[in-house]
N, C-alpha and C positions, 0 to 999 in steps of 0.2 A: 314175249310171245311174238309165235309168227304171223306174216299176215296172213296164211293160209288158215290156220287157227283163230285169230282174230274174226274172220270174214265168217267161216264156220258158226263161231259161238255168236256171232250178230246174228245170222241165217237163224239160229235154232232160239232163242232169244224173240225173233221176232214169231216163229213158230208156237210157241208156249203165249204167246200174247195172243194171238187169234184162239188159238186153244177155250184158255181164258175167257175172250169175250164169246165165243160161242156157246160156254159155258155158262154164263154171267157171272164169272165169279171172282174175287178180287184174292191178290195174293198180299201178303209181308213174307218179308226176307228176313233174316237173322243168321248172320254169319260171322265166324271167326275167322279162321286162316287165311281166307278167299278174301280178305280183306274190301270187302263190298264189291268184289267185283259182280257177283249175280245181279245186284241192284245196279250197278252201273249199265250191266248189258241190255236191263230191261229198259230201262228207263233213258237208254239211247234213241228209242224210237219213238218218233214225234206221236203225241195223244197216249202213252201207256199210262196215264193218270188216272184213264177210267177204270183199270183192272189193279194196278199196283199202286197200295194203301200208302207204304213205307216199307223202312228197312234198319235193323241195327246192325252195328259191328262191333262186337266185345270181345277183348283177347283175353283177357285175367281171368283165373277162374274167379275171383270174387264179385266181377262183374256180371258173369254170365249169371252165378248164383243170385244176385242182386236183381235184374233184370228181365232174366228169360225163364 
């Protein structure tokens, strides 16, 4: 990942967190091919636990069917 892309993703995740706070919403992620990248971007920011509840990374079809 290039530094420009990394910076953009970090900024976008900060924007999402602020929108969630304004909406008084919570977020849970379920990822596969992204390998946890979305959750990592969100939890990169201090204080993100006020809106980020948790996340799952599942890759195999059997695990997806079992837990999602």
